C-alpha positions as CSV (number, residue, x, y, z in Angstrom):
1,M,-12.0,17.4,19.9
2,R,-12.0,13.6,19.8
3,I,-11.2,11.7,16.6
4,L,-11.4,7.9,16.2
5,I,-9.3,6.2,13.5
6,S,-10.0,2.6,12.5
7,G,-6.8,0.9,11.2
8,A,-3.1,0.9,12.4
9,S,-1.3,0.0,9.2
10,V,0.0,3.1,7.3
11,A,-2.7,5.7,6.7
12,G,-4.0,5.4,10.3
13,P,-0.7,6.1,12.2
14,V,0.3,8.9,9.8
15,L,-3.1,10.5,10.2
16,A,-2.8,10.1,14.0
17,Y,0.6,11.7,14.1
18,W,-0.5,14.8,12.2
19,L,-3.8,15.2,14.0
20,T,-2.0,15.3,17.4
21,R,0.5,17.9,16.0
22,H,-2.6,20.0,15.1
23,G,-4.0,19.6,18.7
24,F,-6.6,16.9,18.2
25,S,-7.2,14.1,20.7
26,V,-6.8,10.8,18.8
27,T,-7.8,7.1,19.4
28,V,-6.8,4.4,17.0
29,V,-8.6,1.0,17.0
30,E,-7.1,-2.0,15.3
31,R,-8.6,-5.4,14.8
32,A,-5.3,-7.3,15.1
33,P,-4.1,-8.0,18.6
34,A,-0.8,-6.2,18.1
35,L,1.3,-4.6,15.4
36,R,2.5,-7.3,13.1
37,K,6.3,-8.0,13.4
38,S,6.8,-10.3,10.4
39,G,7.9,-7.6,8.1
40,G,4.9,-7.8,5.7
41,H,5.5,-7.5,2.0
42,A,7.6,-4.8,0.3
43,V,6.0,-1.4,-0.5
44,D,7.4,1.6,-2.2
45,L,7.6,5.1,-0.8
46,F,8.0,7.8,-3.5
47,R,9.0,11.4,-3.1
48,P,5.9,12.9,-1.6
49,A,5.7,10.2,1.1
50,M,9.5,10.5,1.7
51,D,9.0,14.3,2.2
52,I,6.2,13.7,4.7
53,S,8.3,11.1,6.5
54,E,11.1,13.6,6.8
55,K,8.7,16.1,8.3
56,M,7.7,13.5,10.8
57,G,11.3,12.9,11.8
58,V,11.3,9.3,10.9
59,L,13.1,9.3,7.5
60,A,16.4,8.0,8.9
61,R,14.5,4.9,10.4
62,V,12.7,4.4,7.1
63,E,15.9,4.4,5.1
64,E,17.6,2.2,7.7
65,R,14.9,-0.4,7.2
66,A,15.0,-0.4,3.4
67,T,15.0,-3.8,1.8
68,G,18.4,-3.3,0.1
69,T,17.2,-4.9,-3.2
70,K,19.6,-3.7,-5.9
71,R,19.4,-6.2,-8.7
72,M,16.9,-8.3,-10.5
73,T,17.3,-11.6,-12.4
74,L,14.5,-11.9,-14.9
75,Y,13.5,-15.4,-16.2
76,P,11.1,-15.3,-19.2
77,E,9.0,-18.5,-19.1
78,G,10.3,-21.1,-21.6
79,K,13.7,-19.4,-22.1
80,R,17.0,-20.7,-20.7
81,R,18.9,-17.5,-20.3
82,P,17.9,-15.0,-17.7
83,V,18.3,-11.2,-18.0
84,Q,20.3,-9.3,-15.3
85,V,18.8,-5.9,-14.4
86,D,20.3,-3.1,-12.3
87,L,17.3,-2.2,-10.1
88,A,19.2,0.5,-8.3
89,K,19.5,2.3,-11.7
90,I,15.8,1.8,-12.5
91,F,14.6,3.1,-9.1
92,G,17.0,6.0,-9.4
93,A,15.8,6.8,-12.8
94,A,12.1,6.5,-12.0
95,S,12.1,8.7,-9.0
96,D,14.6,11.1,-7.5
97,R,13.5,10.1,-4.0
98,H,12.4,6.5,-3.3
99,V,12.8,3.7,-0.9
100,E,11.5,0.1,-0.8
101,I,10.5,-1.1,2.7
102,M,8.6,-4.0,4.3
103,R,5.1,-2.8,5.1
104,D,5.0,-4.0,8.7
105,D,8.3,-2.2,9.4
106,L,6.8,1.0,8.0
107,S,3.7,0.6,10.1
108,E,5.8,0.2,13.2
109,I,7.9,3.3,12.4
110,Y,4.8,5.5,11.9
111,C,3.1,4.2,15.0
112,D,6.2,4.9,17.1
113,A,6.3,8.5,15.9
114,A,3.3,9.5,18.1
115,R,2.9,6.4,20.4
116,D,3.0,8.5,23.6
117,E,0.4,10.9,22.3
118,V,-2.1,8.6,20.7
119,E,-4.4,6.0,22.4
120,Y,-4.1,2.7,20.6
121,I,-6.7,0.0,21.2
122,F,-5.7,-3.4,19.7
123,G,-7.8,-6.5,19.3
124,D,-11.1,-4.6,18.8
125,S,-13.3,-3.5,16.0
126,I,-16.1,-1.0,15.4
127,T,-19.6,-2.5,15.1
128,A,-21.8,0.6,14.8
129,I,-21.5,4.3,14.1
130,S,-24.4,6.7,14.9
131,P,-24.9,10.0,13.1
132,D,-24.2,11.9,16.3
133,G,-20.8,10.2,16.8
134,E,-21.6,7.3,19.2
135,V,-19.4,4.3,18.4
136,R,-20.0,0.8,19.5
137,F,-17.2,-1.8,19.6
138,E,-17.0,-5.6,19.7
139,N,-15.3,-5.6,23.1
140,A,-14.9,-2.1,24.5
141,A,-17.8,0.0,26.0
142,P,-19.5,2.5,23.6
143,R,-17.8,5.9,23.3
144,R,-18.7,9.2,21.6
145,F,-16.3,10.8,19.1
146,D,-16.6,14.0,17.1
147,L,-15.3,12.3,14.0
148,V,-14.6,8.8,12.7
149,V,-12.0,8.0,10.0
150,G,-11.8,4.7,8.2
151,A,-8.1,3.9,7.5
152,D,-8.8,0.2,7.5
153,G,-7.9,-0.9,4.0
154,L,-9.5,-2.3,0.9
155,H,-12.1,-4.3,2.9
156,S,-12.9,-1.4,5.2
157,N,-15.2,-2.0,8.1
158,V,-16.0,1.7,8.5
159,R,-16.9,2.0,4.8
160,R,-19.3,-0.9,5.1
161,L,-21.0,0.6,8.1
162,V,-21.3,4.1,6.7
163,F,-21.6,3.6,2.9
164,G,-22.8,0.0,2.5
165,D,-21.6,-3.1,0.8
166,E,-18.1,-3.1,-0.8
167,S,-19.5,-4.4,-4.1
168,R,-21.1,-1.1,-4.8
169,F,-17.7,0.6,-5.1
170,S,-15.2,-2.1,-6.1
171,D,-13.8,-2.6,-9.6
172,F,-11.9,-5.8,-10.2
173,I,-9.1,-5.1,-12.7
174,G,-8.5,-8.7,-13.7
175,A,-5.7,-9.9,-11.5
176,Y,-4.8,-11.4,-8.2
177,L,-1.9,-11.0,-5.8
178,G,-0.4,-13.5,-3.3
179,V,2.5,-13.1,-0.9
180,L,4.0,-15.8,1.4
181,T,6.9,-15.8,3.8
182,L,9.5,-18.5,3.5
183,P,13.1,-19.2,4.7
184,N,15.8,-17.1,3.0
185,G,17.6,-20.3,2.0
186,F,17.8,-19.5,-1.7
187,G,21.0,-17.5,-1.7
188,L,19.3,-14.1,-1.9
189,D,21.5,-11.1,-1.1
190,G,20.0,-7.9,-2.5
191,E,18.5,-9.8,-5.4
192,L,14.9,-10.0,-6.8
193,R,14.3,-13.2,-8.8
194,I,11.4,-12.9,-11.2
195,H,9.8,-15.5,-13.5
196,V,7.4,-14.0,-16.0
197,G,5.0,-15.6,-18.5
198,V,1.8,-14.8,-20.2
199,G,-0.8,-13.9,-17.6
200,R,1.5,-14.8,-14.6
201,T,4.5,-13.4,-12.8
202,A,6.2,-14.9,-9.7
203,G,9.1,-13.4,-7.8
204,M,11.2,-13.8,-4.7
205,Y,13.1,-11.2,-2.6
206,G,14.5,-10.7,0.8
207,A,15.3,-7.8,3.1
208,R,18.8,-7.2,4.4
209,H,17.6,-7.1,8.1
210,L,15.3,-10.2,7.9
211,G,16.3,-13.8,8.1
212,E,13.4,-14.7,5.8
213,A,12.2,-14.0,2.3
214,R,9.0,-13.2,0.5
215,A,7.5,-15.0,-2.6
216,L,5.1,-12.8,-4.6
217,F,2.6,-14.1,-7.2
218,L,0.6,-12.1,-9.7
219,F,-1.8,-13.7,-12.1
220,R,-4.6,-12.7,-14.4
221,S,-8.2,-13.9,-14.4
222,E,-10.9,-12.8,-16.8
223,R,-13.5,-13.1,-14.1
224,E,-13.5,-12.5,-10.4
225,L,-12.9,-15.9,-8.7
226,D,-15.3,-17.4,-6.1
227,C,-13.1,-16.9,-3.1
228,H,-13.7,-14.9,0.1
229,H,-10.8,-12.7,1.2
230,R,-10.5,-14.7,4.4
231,D,-10.6,-18.2,2.9
232,V,-6.9,-19.1,3.1
233,P,-7.0,-22.8,2.0
234,R,-9.0,-21.8,-1.1
235,Q,-6.5,-19.0,-1.8
236,K,-3.5,-21.3,-1.6
237,D,-5.2,-23.8,-4.0
238,L,-5.7,-21.0,-6.5
239,L,-2.0,-20.1,-6.4
240,R,-1.0,-23.7,-6.9
241,N,-3.3,-24.0,-9.9
242,A,-2.1,-20.8,-11.4
243,F,1.6,-21.3,-11.0
244,G,2.2,-25.1,-10.8
245,G,4.7,-26.2,-13.5
246,M,5.9,-22.6,-14.4
247,H,9.4,-23.4,-13.3
248,A,11.2,-25.7,-10.9
249,E,12.2,-22.8,-8.7
250,V,8.6,-21.5,-8.6
251,D,7.4,-25.0,-7.6
252,R,9.8,-24.9,-4.6
253,W,8.3,-21.6,-3.5
254,L,4.8,-23.1,-3.8
255,D,6.0,-26.1,-1.6
256,E,6.2,-23.6,1.2
257,L,2.5,-22.7,1.1
258,D,1.6,-25.2,3.9
259,R,4.5,-24.2,6.1
260,T,4.5,-20.4,5.7
261,P,4.0,-18.4,8.9
262,A,2.5,-15.4,7.0
263,F,0.3,-15.4,3.9
264,Y,-1.5,-12.7,2.0
265,F,-3.9,-13.1,-0.9
266,D,-6.4,-10.7,-2.5
267,S,-7.9,-9.5,-5.8
268,I,-6.3,-6.4,-7.4
269,T,-9.3,-4.2,-7.0
270,Q,-9.8,-0.5,-7.3
271,L,-12.4,1.6,-5.4
272,H,-14.4,4.3,-7.1
273,M,-16.6,6.4,-4.9
274,D,-18.4,9.7,-5.5
275,T,-17.4,10.9,-2.1
276,W,-15.3,9.5,0.8
277,S,-17.2,11.4,3.4
278,R,-20.7,11.1,5.0
279,G,-21.7,13.0,8.1
280,R,-19.0,12.8,10.7
281,A,-17.2,9.9,9.0
282,T,-14.6,9.9,6.2
283,L,-12.2,7.5,4.6
284,V,-8.5,7.6,3.9
285,G,-6.1,5.5,1.8
286,D,-7.2,2.1,0.4
287,A,-10.4,2.3,2.4
288,G,-11.6,5.2,0.2
289,Y,-9.6,5.1,-3.0
290,S,-7.5,2.0,-3.4
291,P,-5.7,2.0,-6.8
292,G,-5.0,-1.7,-6.5
293,P,-2.4,-3.5,-4.3
294,A,1.1,-4.0,-5.9
295,V,0.3,-1.9,-9.0
296,G,-0.8,1.6,-8.1
297,G,1.5,3.2,-5.5
298,S,-1.2,2.8,-2.8
299,T,1.2,3.3,0.1
300,T,2.4,6.6,-1.1
301,L,-1.1,7.7,-1.8
302,A,-2.2,6.6,1.7
303,V,0.6,8.7,3.4
304,V,-0.3,11.7,1.3
305,G,-4.0,11.3,1.9
306,A,-3.5,11.1,5.7
307,Y,-1.3,14.2,5.7
308,V,-3.8,16.2,3.7
309,L,-6.8,15.1,5.7
310,A,-5.1,16.2,9.0
311,G,-4.0,19.5,7.5
312,E,-7.5,20.3,6.1
313,L,-9.1,19.5,9.5
314,A,-6.7,21.8,11.2
315,R,-7.2,24.6,8.7
316,A,-10.9,24.3,9.2
317,G,-10.6,24.4,13.0
318,G,-12.1,20.9,13.2
319,D,-15.2,21.8,11.1
320,H,-15.6,18.6,9.1
321,E,-18.3,20.2,6.8
322,R,-15.5,22.4,5.5
323,A,-12.5,20.1,5.9
324,F,-13.9,16.9,4.3
325,P,-14.7,18.6,0.9
326,A,-11.4,20.4,0.9
327,Y,-9.6,17.1,1.5
328,E,-11.4,15.4,-1.3
329,R,-10.7,18.3,-3.7
330,A,-7.0,18.2,-2.8
331,M,-6.7,14.4,-3.4
332,A,-9.0,14.0,-6.4
333,E,-6.3,14.4,-9.1
334,H,-3.8,12.3,-7.2
335,V,-6.4,9.5,-6.9
336,R,-7.4,9.6,-10.6
337,G,-3.8,9.5,-11.7
338,S,-3.0,6.5,-9.4
339,H,-6.0,4.6,-10.8
340,A,-4.8,5.2,-14.3
341,V,-1.2,4.2,-13.5
342,A,-2.4,1.0,-11.8
343,L,-4.2,-0.2,-14.9
344,S,-1.1,0.4,-17.0
345,A,1.2,-1.1,-14.5
346,A,-0.9,-4.3,-14.2
347,K,-0.6,-4.8,-18.0
348,T,3.2,-4.4,-17.8
349,L,3.8,-6.5,-14.7
350,I,1.5,-9.3,-15.8
351,P,1.8,-9.4,-19.6
352,T,-1.2,-10.5,-21.6
353,S,0.8,-11.9,-24.6
354,R,4.2,-13.3,-25.6
355,L,4.9,-9.9,-27.2
356,G,4.2,-8.3,-23.8
357,V,6.7,-10.7,-22.1
358,S,9.3,-9.9,-24.7
359,G,8.7,-6.2,-24.3
360,L,9.1,-6.3,-20.6
361,V,12.3,-8.3,-20.9
362,Q,13.8,-6.2,-23.6
363,G,12.9,-2.9,-22.0
364,S,14.5,-4.0,-18.7
365,R,17.6,-5.1,-20.5
366,L,17.8,-1.7,-22.4
367,I,17.3,0.4,-19.3
368,S,19.9,-1.5,-17.3
369,A,22.4,-1.2,-20.2
370,L,22.0,2.5,-20.8
371,P,24.1,5.1,-18.9
372,G,22.4,6.8,-15.9
373,G,21.3,9.9,-17.8
374,P,19.7,8.3,-20.9
375,S,18.1,5.5,-18.7
376,R,16.5,8.2,-16.5
377,A,15.1,10.1,-19.5
378,F,13.8,6.9,-21.1
379,I,12.0,5.7,-17.9
380,R,10.4,9.1,-17.3
381,L,9.3,9.3,-20.9
382,T,7.7,5.8,-20.9
383,T,6.6,5.2,-17.4
384,K,3.4,6.8,-16.2
385,S,4.0,6.0,-12.6
386,A,7.3,7.9,-12.6
387,R,5.7,10.9,-14.2
388,L,2.8,10.8,-11.7
389,Y,4.8,10.6,-8.5
390,N,7.5,13.0,-9.6
391,S,4.9,15.6,-10.4
392,M,2.7,15.1,-7.3
393,T,2.8,18.1,-5.1
394,V,1.5,18.4,-1.6
395,E,0.6,21.6,0.2
396,D,2.3,22.4,3.5
397,Y,0.1,22.4,6.6
398,P,2.1,23.9,9.5
399,P,0.4,23.9,12.9
400,S,-0.8,27.4,13.8
401,P,-2.8,29.0,16.6
402,A,-5.7,29.6,14.3
403,A,-5.8,25.9,13.3
404,A,-5.1,24.4,16.7
405,V,-8.0,22.7,18.4
406,T,-8.1,22.4,22.1
407,R,-8.1,18.8,23.2
408,A,-11.2,17.7,25.1
């Protein structure tokens, strides 16, 4: 049975790995000419994704590539004295199994896990999907697949082809995210530097194995801005307008915008769909249920969704009419929880008032000052994301003769 996956970031390679373990024949098509090697921006893997990574045999590589960020220096806008925060304590208190890793590193690790068993096609994209499974590409000749899965992110091409325009499902939650790569010449060594003000937050961090750093920008906007997600010059201007004059250090980060080798910018948008499946096609990860980049644990959700989708297809013997609804039922509560967490996290990370800035600073100072036990209890009591991910359970889907599907 042949399955085509669009997207080779996180959900796609994880899904490909588990599908091959269940006996399916898998092809992954990716628009980019090759896997990105710049490191990407930092993402979090919480306990469910860590458990799945361990089952894949890649946990040691994931932990080896962890960013190593252990402390945070927090600068409230307009204040002279920064606040020192023990990030290792906060991460440890929030989740009993967690790692921060650069996204492109994670993608490479997951791709390598089944590289010899999966057909990867880079530098190509799907242009049409017929109800009977015939797929047309920009460059390759048409091919027929039994199933097609969109794992191609918030601006999913598969979703557009199968379900229609993105605007029908997207819900802008009032904020934007920008990330740029710059030289690690600011003395960072396991440190995250954050400047926070009303409606805007800027930070800089490195990774212990990279000779470069990332600057991250989050800002609020009451309305969705007139900016296409591929219009890079316009995006850079928006960042300059939003953060210019915030702090001399932030201005130095902005000076790198015209020299950065890698840049990312997008709205923080959630996707709300009644179903992620139609006919022989389905969606996984941000393509179907993005909780919002940087605020909703979307990487963990993508890993879990890919694992569950592969497991339900195996359990149904490849019958998508049974597997797709089962996959959606299994993921529904996790997705609803992640959407709710993202809305709460956005308010915390990008305060809407001076009181919110003060609350973020004082809360960080308190958690860092408390002993491990009390800080862990305080975070789990007050942080919705910690409660969500520590309570998220995923069913085991071991390969079995009944579930195995003969490769065609």
